Backbone as CSV, one residue per row, in Angstrom:
resi,resn,N_x,N_y,N_z,CA_x,CA_y,CA_z,C_x,C_y,C_z
1,MET,0.967,-1.242,0.004,0.093,0.041,0.068,0.755,1.323,-0.027
2,SER,0.803,1.991,-0.912,1.621,3.266,-1.176,0.741,4.465,-0.526
3,THR,1.620,5.281,-0.062,0.934,6.709,0.497,1.958,7.918,-0.265
4,ASN,0.905,8.907,-0.101,1.671,10.187,-0.652,2.153,11.032,0.246
5,LYS,3.522,11.434,0.378,3.926,12.041,1.352,4.356,13.486,0.642
6,ILE,4.059,14.415,1.619,4.304,15.753,1.334,5.595,16.327,1.996
7,THR,6.717,16.716,1.267,7.892,17.027,1.722,7.788,18.610,2.056
8,LEU,8.026,19.116,3.212,7.915,20.564,3.665,9.351,20.853,3.526
9,PRO,9.803,22.105,2.964,11.193,22.410,2.744,11.687,22.876,4.440
10,THR,12.906,22.346,4.569,13.550,22.367,6.015,13.658,23.868,6.180
11,LEU,13.930,24.157,7.564,14.722,25.738,7.886,15.876,26.015,6.966
12,GLY,16.935,24.999,7.079,17.991,25.159,6.270,17.849,25.580,4.910
13,THR,16.884,24.782,4.139,16.614,24.815,3.006,16.203,26.301,2.580
14,VAL,15.326,26.640,3.174,14.723,27.966,3.203,15.820,28.974,3.404
15,VAL,16.684,28.680,4.185,17.757,29.877,4.439,18.804,29.866,3.150
16,ASP,19.058,28.479,2.608,19.668,28.554,1.288,19.249,29.578,0.240
17,ILE,17.810,29.287,0.030,17.301,29.930,-0.980,17.167,31.487,-0.857
18,GLU,17.081,31.925,0.591,17.222,33.218,0.810,18.794,33.959,0.397
19,THR,19.718,32.967,0.958,21.006,33.391,0.775,21.328,33.299,-0.775
20,ARG,20.914,32.674,-1.502,21.264,32.685,-2.679,20.308,33.825,-3.547
21,ARG,19.047,34.352,-2.995,18.634,35.097,-3.487,19.182,36.690,-3.505
22,ARG,19.591,36.640,-2.309,20.360,37.812,-1.832,21.715,37.977,-2.464
23,ARG,22.243,37.058,-2.919,23.654,36.907,-3.548,23.486,37.453,-5.172
24,LYS,22.395,36.697,-5.569,22.023,37.212,-6.734,21.557,38.527,-7.020
25,ALA,20.929,39.029,-5.787,20.492,40.531,-5.868,21.689,41.285,-5.744
26,ALA,22.841,40.938,-5.004,24.184,41.982,-4.802,24.702,42.012,-5.952
27,ILE,24.733,40.806,-6.914,25.473,40.548,-7.877,24.717,41.676,-9.293
28,THR,23.654,41.411,-9.621,22.576,42.041,-10.211,22.903,43.728,-9.891
29,ARG,23.012,44.245,-8.607,22.984,45.318,-8.284,24.442,45.985,-8.508
30,TRP,25.470,45.196,-8.320,26.902,45.558,-8.972,27.060,45.651,-10.360
31,ILE,26.682,44.557,-11.420,26.673,44.826,-12.671,26.264,45.983,-13.225
32,ALA,24.519,46.040,-12.859,23.832,47.286,-13.444,24.523,48.352,-12.699
33,GLY,24.917,48.826,-11.604,25.615,49.678,-10.904,26.764,50.131,-12.146
34,ILE,27.597,49.245,-12.324,28.841,49.316,-13.480,28.216,49.896,-14.378
35,MET,27.265,49.552,-14.895,26.758,49.692,-16.241,26.111,51.323,-16.307
36,ALA,25.490,51.413,-15.405,24.984,52.912,-15.253,26.059,53.862,-14.738
37,VAL,26.999,53.763,-14.180,27.679,54.562,-13.797,29.033,54.814,-15.154
38,SER,28.830,53.608,-15.493,30.098,53.708,-16.906,29.270,54.714,-18.362
39,ALA,27.819,54.158,-18.188,26.968,55.027,-19.358,27.287,56.637,-18.828
40,ALA,26.954,57.125,-17.735,26.804,58.255,-17.380,28.320,59.089,-17.554
41,VAL,29.160,58.363,-16.974,30.759,58.992,-16.981,30.990,59.125,-18.500
42,PHE,31.052,58.016,-19.243,31.418,58.348,-20.451,30.368,59.052,-21.510
43,GLY,29.271,59.439,-21.134,28.387,60.179,-21.768,28.810,61.680,-21.468
44,LEU,28.835,61.811,-20.263,29.322,63.242,-20.003,30.742,63.720,-20.380
45,PHE,31.519,62.457,-20.227,32.748,62.617,-21.259,32.695,62.928,-22.610
46,THR,31.773,62.432,-23.325,31.553,62.526,-24.804,31.031,64.023,-24.915
47,SER,30.096,64.494,-23.992,29.462,65.722,-23.846,30.669,67.236,-23.986
48,VAL,31.506,66.719,-23.151,32.491,67.858,-22.729,33.518,67.726,-23.531
49,PHE,34.214,66.437,-23.918,35.301,66.596,-24.960,34.774,66.994,-26.294
50,GLY,33.706,66.626,-26.570,33.194,66.829,-28.103,33.167,68.509,-28.339
51,ILE,32.814,69.334,-27.216,33.087,70.706,-27.140,34.351,71.161,-27.138
52,VAL,34.990,70.733,-25.988,36.565,71.449,-26.009,37.265,71.104,-26.651
53,ALA,37.295,69.883,-27.553,38.077,69.360,-28.385,37.949,69.840,-29.890
54,GLU,39.139,70.684,-30.172,39.031,71.248,-31.691,38.963,69.789,-32.774
55,SER,39.759,68.744,-32.448,39.414,67.785,-33.280,38.224,66.937,-33.354
56,GLN,37.325,67.434,-32.577,35.702,66.855,-32.591,34.925,67.917,-33.144
57,GLN,35.284,68.569,-33.895,34.318,69.649,-34.426,33.282,68.974,-35.551
58,ILE,33.949,68.298,-36.304,33.445,67.462,-37.222,32.653,66.639,-36.992
59,HIS,32.668,66.041,-35.790,31.968,65.053,-35.156,30.731,65.497,-34.142
60,ALA,30.392,66.571,-34.225,29.618,67.428,-33.318,28.059,66.719,-33.272
61,PHE,27.492,66.402,-34.346,26.055,66.121,-34.234,26.137,64.392,-33.671
62,HIS,27.446,63.887,-34.115,27.452,62.603,-33.782,27.905,62.292,-32.221
63,ASN,28.411,63.404,-31.807,28.771,63.557,-30.215,27.682,63.591,-29.622
64,VAL,26.654,64.388,-30.085,25.439,64.484,-29.598,24.613,63.108,-29.307
65,VAL,24.776,62.469,-30.384,23.960,61.250,-30.597,24.493,59.895,-29.383
66,VAL,26.092,60.045,-29.565,26.789,59.139,-28.652,26.300,59.564,-27.043
67,ALA,26.302,60.725,-26.851,26.013,61.042,-25.358,24.652,60.966,-24.821
68,SER,23.791,61.092,-25.874,22.640,60.789,-25.845,21.982,59.453,-25.517
69,LEU,22.682,58.383,-26.410,22.695,57.200,-26.135,22.956,56.632,-24.904
70,LEU,24.122,57.102,-24.218,24.560,56.761,-22.948,23.740,57.428,-21.873
71,LEU,23.577,58.579,-21.952,22.878,59.309,-20.716,21.310,59.097,-20.551
72,VAL,20.513,59.291,-21.841,19.396,59.040,-21.954,18.537,57.643,-21.935
73,PHE,19.271,57.015,-23.130,18.731,55.618,-23.134,19.238,54.334,-22.267
74,SER,20.746,54.571,-22.002,21.488,53.220,-21.192,21.339,53.708,-19.742
75,ALA,22.015,54.646,-19.457,22.207,54.919,-17.989,20.932,54.832,-17.047
76,PRO,19.716,55.438,-17.496,18.548,55.384,-16.669,17.982,54.118,-16.194
77,PRO,17.717,52.986,-17.260,17.349,51.798,-17.069,18.380,50.774,-16.030
78,ALA,19.679,51.017,-16.418,20.458,50.225,-15.457,20.672,50.661,-14.155
79,PHE,20.115,52.204,-13.913,20.358,52.782,-12.574,19.133,52.148,-11.802
80,VAL,17.932,52.005,-12.495,16.757,51.646,-11.806,16.773,49.891,-11.627
81,ILE,17.682,49.393,-12.292,17.958,47.849,-11.854,18.722,47.883,-10.844
82,ALA,19.796,48.889,-10.884,20.605,48.685,-9.750,20.051,49.027,-8.371
83,ARG,19.099,49.680,-8.394,18.314,50.362,-7.184,17.628,49.606,-6.319
84,ASP,16.968,48.533,-7.387,15.963,47.572,-6.929,16.160,46.187,-7.935
85,PRO,17.171,45.307,-7.546,17.198,44.276,-8.571,16.115,43.133,-8.425
86,VAL,15.586,43.238,-7.289,14.403,42.188,-7.306,13.370,42.413,-8.198
87,ARG,12.888,43.951,-8.338,11.865,44.092,-9.332,12.554,44.849,-10.646
88,SER,13.382,44.132,-11.257,14.204,44.540,-12.303,13.499,44.367,-13.677
89,GLY,12.391,43.699,-13.713,11.990,43.181,-14.974,11.515,44.270,-16.166
90,ALA,11.226,45.296,-15.854,10.662,46.431,-16.401,12.011,47.147,-17.204
91,GLY,12.997,47.320,-16.150,14.519,47.943,-16.776,15.376,46.927,-17.553
92,LEU,15.322,45.497,-17.371,15.977,44.850,-18.040,15.408,44.680,-19.492
93,ILE,13.868,44.789,-19.599,13.246,44.721,-20.680,13.908,46.043,-21.757
94,THR,13.809,47.040,-21.049,14.240,48.368,-21.641,15.609,48.108,-22.290
95,LEU,16.655,47.517,-21.327,17.870,47.102,-21.700,18.192,46.377,-22.941
96,THR,16.932,45.369,-22.867,17.077,44.119,-23.908,16.568,44.813,-25.449
97,VAL,15.587,45.566,-25.221,15.253,46.506,-26.365,16.292,47.116,-27.094
98,LEU,17.377,48.030,-26.117,18.451,48.567,-26.524,19.412,47.548,-27.362
99,SER,19.491,46.393,-26.620,20.492,45.464,-27.281,19.864,45.042,-28.492
100,GLY,18.756,45.033,-28.482,18.215,44.505,-30.005,18.423,45.260,-30.810
101,ALA,18.216,46.909,-30.525,18.512,47.893,-31.791,19.820,47.827,-31.993
102,ALA,20.735,47.382,-31.103,22.147,47.465,-31.451,22.455,46.339,-32.264
103,LEU,22.133,45.102,-31.967,22.451,43.985,-32.640,21.970,44.145,-34.169
104,LEU,20.676,44.721,-34.246,20.023,44.808,-35.526,20.874,45.874,-36.483
105,THR,21.407,46.992,-35.643,22.068,47.756,-36.600,23.318,47.561,-36.901
106,MET,23.963,46.620,-35.999,25.502,46.199,-36.256,25.507,45.052,-37.320
107,ALA,24.417,44.399,-37.627,23.931,43.635,-38.502,23.639,44.069,-40.058
108,ALA,22.996,45.343,-39.952,23.044,45.855,-40.953,24.162,46.873,-41.759
109,ALA,24.883,47.149,-40.506,25.956,47.607,-41.116,27.473,46.638,-41.101
110,LEU,27.137,45.495,-41.058,28.186,44.563,-41.061,29.594,44.798,-40.047
111,THR,29.187,45.383,-39.046,30.036,46.082,-38.304,29.918,45.830,-36.741
112,ILE,30.855,45.352,-36.154,30.685,45.046,-34.826,31.395,46.385,-34.235
113,ASP,30.295,47.055,-33.213,30.845,48.212,-32.407,31.317,47.899,-30.977
114,PRO,32.492,48.200,-30.973,33.121,47.459,-29.922,33.052,48.422,-28.375
115,PHE,32.378,49.409,-28.493,31.904,50.304,-27.725,30.465,49.849,-27.253
116,THR,29.719,49.391,-27.910,28.105,48.797,-27.642,28.200,47.517,-27.344
117,LEU,28.637,46.554,-27.958,28.984,45.198,-27.504,29.043,44.455,-26.244
118,PRO,29.820,45.173,-25.314,30.041,45.072,-23.916,28.611,45.158,-23.109
119,PHE,27.955,46.227,-23.721,26.868,46.617,-22.824,25.471,45.481,-23.130
120,VAL,25.838,45.292,-24.444,24.832,43.847,-24.803,24.938,42.629,-24.184
121,VAL,26.330,42.404,-23.959,26.749,41.231,-23.448,26.284,41.087,-21.534
122,LEU,26.415,42.474,-21.133,26.063,42.348,-19.835,24.666,42.306,-19.549
123,THR,23.641,43.018,-20.608,22.366,43.008,-20.523,22.112,41.212,-20.351
124,GLY,22.719,40.485,-21.325,22.160,39.108,-21.115,22.714,38.525,-19.846
125,VAL,23.907,39.154,-19.167,24.506,38.459,-17.892,23.529,38.765,-17.050
126,LEU,22.909,40.259,-16.912,21.535,40.377,-15.838,20.429,39.435,-15.789
127,TRP,20.151,38.840,-17.129,19.044,38.028,-17.084,19.459,36.834,-16.503
128,ILE,20.690,36.439,-16.664,20.964,34.808,-15.808,21.091,35.356,-14.446
129,VAL,21.686,36.404,-13.980,22.156,36.305,-12.507,20.821,37.108,-11.659
130,ARG,20.115,37.829,-12.268,19.031,38.583,-11.550,18.270,37.628,-10.723
131,PRO,17.647,38.138,-9.247,16.868,37.073,-8.410,15.555,36.795,-9.102
132,ALA,15.441,35.599,-8.884,14.108,35.274,-9.163,12.854,35.877,-8.279
133,LYS,11.708,36.176,-9.280,10.648,36.902,-8.472,9.558,36.148,-8.856
134,GLY,8.509,36.642,-8.005,7.109,36.094,-8.414,6.131,37.200,-8.510
135,GLN,6.645,38.150,-9.372,5.895,39.367,-9.457,4.566,38.920,-10.391
136,PRO,3.362,39.376,-10.195,2.386,39.052,-10.955,2.476,39.944,-12.403
137,LYS,2.213,39.572,-13.445,1.948,40.498,-14.640,0.712,41.334,-14.656
138,GLU,1.002,42.647,-14.784,-0.072,43.641,-14.999,-0.891,43.686,-15.990
139,ASP,-2.127,43.735,-15.884,-3.249,43.886,-16.823,-2.999,45.222,-17.424
140,GLU,-2.552,45.191,-18.731,-2.781,46.247,-19.098,-2.604,46.273,-20.852
141,ARG,-3.427,47.396,-21.376,-3.718,47.404,-22.498,-2.857,48.339,-23.351
142,PRO,-2.645,48.113,-24.588,-1.378,49.015,-25.347,-2.078,50.416,-25.826
143,SER,-1.287,51.436,-25.784,-1.848,52.470,-26.141,-1.898,52.783,-27.535
144,PHE,-3.142,52.969,-27.637,-3.490,53.207,-29.565,-2.875,54.499,-29.876
145,GLY,-2.909,55.353,-29.051,-2.389,56.788,-29.624,-0.618,56.686,-29.737
146,GLN,-0.132,55.722,-29.022,1.094,55.957,-29.097,1.540,54.892,-30.295
147,LEU,0.951,53.818,-30.305,1.093,52.995,-31.435,0.856,53.571,-32.741
148,ALA,-0.057,54.632,-32.826,-0.242,55.579,-34.099,1.050,56.236,-34.366
149,LEU,1.573,57.101,-33.417,2.606,57.775,-33.630,3.999,56.711,-34.047
150,VAL,3.901,55.531,-33.496,5.291,54.804,-33.820,4.910,54.461,-35.417
151,ALA,3.580,54.244,-35.752,3.370,53.742,-37.263,3.931,54.913,-38.015
152,VAL,3.518,56.212,-37.518,3.912,57.487,-38.343,5.128,57.614,-38.580
153,GLY,5.969,57.410,-37.396,7.439,57.498,-37.424,8.265,56.365,-37.908
154,ALA,7.482,55.169,-37.964,8.585,53.855,-38.419,9.185,53.915,-39.682
155,ILE,8.296,54.493,-40.739,9.291,54.302,-42.295,10.388,55.403,-42.326
156,PRO,10.264,56.761,-41.777,11.465,57.553,-41.945,12.555,57.138,-41.147
157,LEU,12.134,56.683,-39.689,13.240,56.268,-39.035,14.061,54.898,-39.479
158,ILE,13.189,53.960,-39.838,13.982,53.079,-40.598,14.880,53.281,-41.767
159,GLY,14.214,54.174,-42.693,14.995,54.619,-44.008,16.192,55.481,-43.412
160,TYR,15.934,56.215,-42.461,17.140,56.812,-41.921,18.148,56.092,-41.361
161,ALA,17.623,54.927,-40.454,18.501,54.017,-40.117,19.347,53.401,-41.016
162,MET,18.800,52.433,-42.045,19.351,51.926,-43.211,20.363,52.634,-43.916
163,GLY,20.247,53.849,-44.131,20.988,54.707,-44.719,22.407,54.947,-43.927
164,GLN,22.156,55.096,-42.729,23.450,55.559,-42.034,24.176,54.014,-41.735
165,ALA,23.402,52.924,-41.776,24.061,51.631,-41.659,25.035,51.355,-42.979
166,GLU,24.344,51.784,-43.996,25.197,51.562,-45.362,26.179,52.557,-45.420
167,LEU,26.138,53.481,-44.887,27.603,54.371,-44.727,28.429,53.731,-44.108
168,GLN,28.089,53.239,-43.089,29.234,52.423,-42.152,30.020,51.516,-42.917
169,ARG,28.910,50.799,-43.783,29.544,49.644,-44.689,30.519,50.061,-46.007
170,ILE,30.116,51.395,-46.562,30.980,51.789,-47.740,31.797,52.598,-47.624
171,LEU,31.847,53.546,-46.401,33.011,54.316,-46.207,33.986,53.844,-45.270
172,THR,34.521,52.769,-45.554,35.555,52.142,-44.648,36.640,52.929,-44.178
173,GLY,37.324,53.642,-45.088,38.303,54.501,-44.654,37.901,55.873,-43.897
174,ASP,36.679,56.295,-43.768,36.171,57.558,-43.370,36.506,57.624,-42.061
175,GLU,36.612,58.704,-41.625,36.800,59.144,-39.942,35.897,58.889,-39.002
176,HIS,34.666,59.041,-39.767,33.424,58.891,-38.820,33.062,57.067,-39.099
177,SER,33.508,56.602,-40.094,33.340,55.345,-39.842,34.473,54.480,-38.834
178,GLN,35.618,54.989,-38.924,36.690,54.560,-37.993,36.182,54.744,-36.277
179,PHE,35.495,55.586,-36.151,34.934,55.866,-34.793,33.387,55.182,-34.488
180,PHE,33.193,54.326,-35.557,31.900,53.729,-35.448,30.352,54.799,-35.602
181,HIS,30.552,56.005,-36.006,29.656,57.068,-35.912,28.299,56.673,-36.701
182,TRP,28.450,56.097,-37.805,27.361,55.778,-38.727,26.707,54.878,-38.185
183,VAL,27.109,53.870,-37.559,26.473,52.405,-37.104,25.739,52.910,-35.847
184,GLU,26.652,54.034,-34.833,25.714,54.524,-33.370,24.867,55.363,-34.042
185,THR,24.699,55.744,-34.973,23.537,56.730,-35.411,22.269,55.945,-35.770
186,ALA,22.679,55.006,-36.485,21.958,53.981,-36.845,21.035,53.328,-35.604
187,PHE,22.045,52.905,-34.978,21.406,52.617,-33.555,20.618,53.263,-32.662
188,TYR,20.751,54.704,-32.574,20.221,55.483,-31.825,18.475,55.830,-32.312
189,VAL,18.588,55.826,-33.717,16.909,56.046,-33.975,16.358,54.700,-34.236
190,THR,17.153,53.557,-34.396,16.500,52.244,-34.082,16.222,51.987,-32.563
191,ALA,16.758,52.445,-31.864,16.261,52.472,-30.234,15.171,53.251,-30.012
192,ILE,15.218,54.533,-30.706,13.948,55.304,-30.306,12.893,54.645,-31.014
193,LEU,12.903,54.124,-32.028,11.653,53.317,-32.617,11.221,52.080,-31.716
194,LEU,12.124,51.493,-31.312,11.702,50.214,-30.517,11.473,50.442,-29.215
195,LEU,12.158,51.411,-28.610,11.525,51.896,-27.023,10.324,52.530,-27.248
196,ALA,9.763,53.135,-28.323,8.562,53.600,-28.328,7.423,52.241,-28.463
197,SER,7.907,51.753,-29.382,7.180,50.304,-29.399,6.708,49.650,-28.186
198,ALA,7.783,49.411,-27.430,7.652,48.602,-26.111,6.640,49.619,-25.304
199,SER,7.048,51.027,-25.155,6.054,51.804,-24.428,4.620,51.729,-24.894
200,ALA,4.468,51.631,-26.146,3.029,51.674,-26.764,2.418,50.239,-26.213
201,LEU,3.069,49.248,-26.664,2.371,47.917,-26.004,2.106,47.697,-24.547
202,ARG,3.239,48.405,-23.730,3.022,48.163,-22.496,3.258,49.780,-21.684
203,PRO,2.320,50.449,-21.730,2.302,51.729,-21.348,2.672,52.242,-19.969
204,ARG,2.290,51.264,-19.319,2.674,51.495,-17.732,3.963,50.882,-17.440
205,THR,4.257,49.599,-17.744,5.500,48.977,-16.939,6.563,49.436,-17.889
206,GLN,6.535,49.963,-19.333,7.352,50.411,-19.982,7.149,52.045,-20.052
207,ARG,7.058,52.946,-19.062,7.005,54.236,-19.057,8.052,54.812,-19.296
208,LEU,9.173,54.287,-18.734,10.572,55.097,-18.906,11.020,54.844,-20.218
209,ALA,10.791,53.709,-21.086,11.165,53.510,-22.328,10.470,54.647,-23.311
210,GLY,9.148,54.790,-22.970,8.610,56.038,-23.843,9.105,57.429,-23.478
211,LEU,9.486,57.532,-22.136,9.913,59.222,-21.969,11.413,59.131,-22.673
212,SER,11.980,58.075,-22.691,13.340,58.141,-23.073,13.332,58.216,-24.638
213,ALA,12.450,57.504,-25.336,12.279,57.466,-26.870,11.913,58.892,-27.238
214,GLY,10.809,59.569,-26.412,10.530,60.778,-26.739,11.583,61.894,-26.625
215,ALA,12.258,61.713,-25.375,13.334,62.740,-25.088,14.317,62.630,-26.374
216,GLY,14.804,61.187,-26.797,15.575,61.210,-27.837,15.527,61.789,-29.029
217,LEU,14.236,61.564,-29.388,13.678,62.195,-30.513,13.753,63.723,-30.570
218,ILE,13.247,64.292,-29.471,13.450,65.871,-29.274,14.999,66.362,-29.503
219,ILE,15.797,65.404,-28.965,17.259,65.936,-28.642,17.844,65.822,-30.141
220,PHE,17.465,64.696,-30.764,17.958,64.371,-32.324,17.555,65.713,-33.359
221,GLY,16.081,66.121,-33.048,15.574,67.345,-33.889,16.319,68.469,-33.401
222,LEU,16.681,68.784,-32.238,17.228,70.111,-31.667,18.718,70.017,-32.195
223,ALA,19.437,69.019,-32.265,20.863,68.905,-32.575,20.858,69.341,-34.023
224,ALA,19.972,68.525,-34.928,19.753,68.810,-36.190,19.807,70.391,-36.751
225,LEU,19.010,70.883,-36.008,18.500,72.267,-36.265,19.831,72.972,-35.974
226,ILE,20.602,73.051,-34.594,21.540,73.490,-34.292,22.819,73.277,-35.025
227,LEU,23.099,72.171,-35.396,24.336,71.576,-36.210,23.785,71.013,-37.668
228,GLY,23.034,71.887,-38.157,22.694,71.605,-39.760,23.956,71.730,-40.341
229,GLY,24.216,70.764,-41.214,25.186,70.517,-42.191,26.208,69.786,-41.635
230,TYR,26.285,69.023,-40.595,27.289,68.241,-40.092,26.841,67.100,-40.455
231,ALA,27.791,66.016,-40.291,27.512,64.642,-41.058,26.282,64.035,-39.959
232,SER,25.045,63.331,-40.730,24.287,62.850,-40.183,23.108,63.401,-39.616
233,ALA,23.316,65.065,-39.799,22.057,65.651,-39.457,21.298,65.759,-40.640
234,VAL,19.811,65.972,-40.326,18.748,65.836,-41.096,18.480,67.186,-41.222
235,SER,17.577,67.625,-42.434,17.530,69.026,-42.770,16.163,69.505,-41.831
236,ALA,16.224,70.955,-41.855,15.200,71.573,-40.859,13.676,70.872,-40.825
237,PRO,13.316,70.757,-42.102,11.694,70.001,-41.696,11.810,68.819,-41.107
238,TRP,12.428,67.897,-41.386,12.740,66.762,-40.807,12.841,66.781,-39.102
239,ALA,13.648,67.680,-38.922,14.115,68.073,-37.368,12.785,68.656,-36.643
240,TRP,12.288,69.474,-37.506,11.186,69.872,-36.417,9.893,68.665,-36.549
241,LEU,10.058,67.951,-37.289,8.998,67.119,-37.151,9.308,65.940,-36.106
242,ALA,10.638,65.887,-35.783,11.087,64.940,-34.864,10.850,65.816,-33.320
243,ILE,11.009,66.851,-33.262,10.996,67.882,-32.325,9.321,67.588,-31.834
244,VAL,8.498,67.895,-32.685,7.050,67.703,-32.564,6.707,66.256,-32.378
245,GLY,7.097,65.558,-32.969,6.578,63.884,-32.734,7.083,63.630,-31.236
246,GLY,8.187,63.972,-30.954,8.789,63.586,-29.669,8.282,64.374,-28.621
247,SER,7.483,65.594,-28.533,6.782,65.894,-27.701,5.663,65.466,-27.505
248,ALA,4.908,65.168,-28.563,3.721,64.533,-28.585,3.666,63.076,-28.052
249,PHE,4.836,62.322,-28.287,4.854,61.083,-27.464,5.045,61.012,-26.207
250,ILE,5.715,62.018,-25.752,6.005,62.290,-24.229,4.781,62.629,-23.823
251,GLY,3.898,63.712,-24.520,2.618,63.759,-23.685,1.657,62.746,-23.704
252,LEU,1.563,61.814,-24.604,0.983,60.643,-24.444,1.534,59.571,-23.453
253,VAL,2.558,59.514,-23.092,3.298,58.876,-22.389,2.687,59.495,-20.938
254,THR,2.954,60.714,-20.510,2.953,61.033,-19.234,1.259,61.185,-18.703
255,LYS,0.421,61.111,-19.721,-1.023,60.992,-19.674,-1.386,59.692,-19.397
256,GLU,-0.937,58.698,-19.712,-1.048,57.472,-19.487,-1.701,56.717,-18.033
257,PRO,-0.872,57.199,-16.925,-1.539,56.883,-15.561,-3.024,57.586,-15.299
258,ASN,-3.137,58.543,-15.924,-4.624,59.210,-15.758,-5.668,58.329,-16.252
259,ARG,-5.131,58.035,-17.424,-6.105,57.063,-18.496,-6.612,55.859,-17.799
260,HIS,-5.454,55.270,-16.736,-5.690,53.926,-16.207,-6.679,54.400,-15.135
261,ARG,-6.247,55.217,-14.515,-7.046,55.817,-13.245,-8.679,55.900,-13.612
262,ALA,-8.660,56.622,-14.859,-10.322,56.723,-15.189,-10.953,55.217,-15.537
263,ARG,-10.296,54.422,-15.687,-10.792,53.348,-16.052,-12.011,52.721,-15.124
């Protein structure tokens, strides 16, 4: 005669599980902290060096793009993860979206960007080491307003990104290519599109992604207006469209909490 036995976890097992969870949280906080600080430091360095160094004058627009990639897109989600590793899901998704944009544009440009690839690798490591959580999935619906703006901006952003990736492929001896500026500019606009898409599909949990996408588009437009004529800068009409589009997107992102409260 067989009997079913229920094995309860011992106190020692519970303690071991909690110890592993805390260890994973510490490792996650350490890695994410390094990513956040590195992005902030190199972003600020690029901003200052791009202004004071005479040799960087021809790279003015590209330096704005690189600094924004680091300060606006990369540092904030890494900081969020470092602050609370247990609730790191939303921040990790944002970093994964950025990594996806980086891999897509490196593939399109047939170029491995050594400045971007380590960030992609560390994002993968964070998925492995982060502590397990049992957070319930939030019941949220897509934002159709955000989806509409994403659809409107998709064609020009993709076209621009593909053009920049092509320049990286064909201008192999160019100074901008040597600094990986063409592929990084392609990465920048692709990241805007993918971050905005993530926000549109999950407007509450990916609010930071939406704000980053909108701010990135505004910065892109302002830089093009101020630095018109520099490599990769778009013409004034497109710059104004970027500013208006980014502002509209941020407006929709900030109104999202009120929309859910009204339900």
